[in-house]
C-alpha angles and dihedrals in degrees: 000000000000112000124192111205121194130196098029093167093059127092094255095035093051092054093044091061091069097034094053098038094094095046101069146310100322118200107206120211135178131180092281090059098034121023108190092199089068110071096191090056093052094051093046095047096051092046094051093047099039095203124197090210132023119201112195120190092145112119145143100256107169097115099190098038090052087071089070098029097054096145094049091046092049093046092055100031104030111025101030098061091049089056092045088051090050094051090042091055091047089056092042086242132140134238136210114196135179127225135165149252085244088085083080127075098221096236093122126087097201124069114277121250127208092256097050117118110270118221111161118203099202140045094254090055093048096048090050091050091051088052090051091049093050093053095047093047093051094067093228120149102263152149122206119200119203110203136171145218092357114200136161143152096289141041124025118321143126096272095056091041093054095046088050097050088047089063093048106037142047094210132038126186117206133183111255102180100068113088127201143112125273112228123202112225092226092058088055091051094048095047089049089053093048090054094045088054088052088051092051089054092055113013098155099077103003098117096036086062102030110019122116140067125334135177110237109190134109127270117259130047143239146160125252084258091051089050090050093049092050088051092055095030087215088291111132094158094085108128094228092055131086089185118122106157137033111197126194114222135173128258087249090058091056106044117191134186090247123056116232127209111254091217121026106153113152122218104224097186093108090058095045093045095045098048102024094241127156106219116201127230113264096246094052089055089049094052089056091053095050093043086054 
């Protein structure tokens, strides 16, 4: 199988390089090789490579910056996935794409299912939803994974930001009224690889039976403050840390250019049932990260 993997410098893309390498001939591409803001480049690249499967974690992920860079965010998150899907369909190839919990408005108080009404409240979420809809409407063989609060040991994410601030500040204030589930980038990559392996075993009708949208995030829930507490494990005595106090605050006390949903917990039952996967709790995954 020839697999085209985009966005290899991102958190998920970097992990996917390792997870997919045993499953076929993987062609790795970062922004320098494949700029998703340039439609002609996308078309030419895919037609040259002729992949059997395109795995597309590449995205514009600067949630606040997207509010002022609407056209760029839309080009990468909204327009590019549609072009990729069109080219994949033309080659009779398949696509695995990644989306976000921010396609929901956060007004629910029960975990969102894949079939629940979308209503994004920021530019990032709106552009990601446009990308989802483009892929779904084209009729290409596809899986779209919605994930949430992605973090890992590289790139820009909440875990690394908290660790950095703990070395610089005695006090950190963290929002405590937004609820979700932190998702380790390696978990995303490993679940993706398991599903690609299942596809290889039965490619003929795999997507007709199992294609579509899935929530890919851990079980359990927390707030950003709860996530931060778990990162530090209430231990502020570490010699590398200046941090003495972690203080919970409200969203109103920490205004940002982009609105965030107050509740964006994703129900992962469909993913678990369809593919026979056991998905860990978010805090179990975080412990593995911290122990490593």
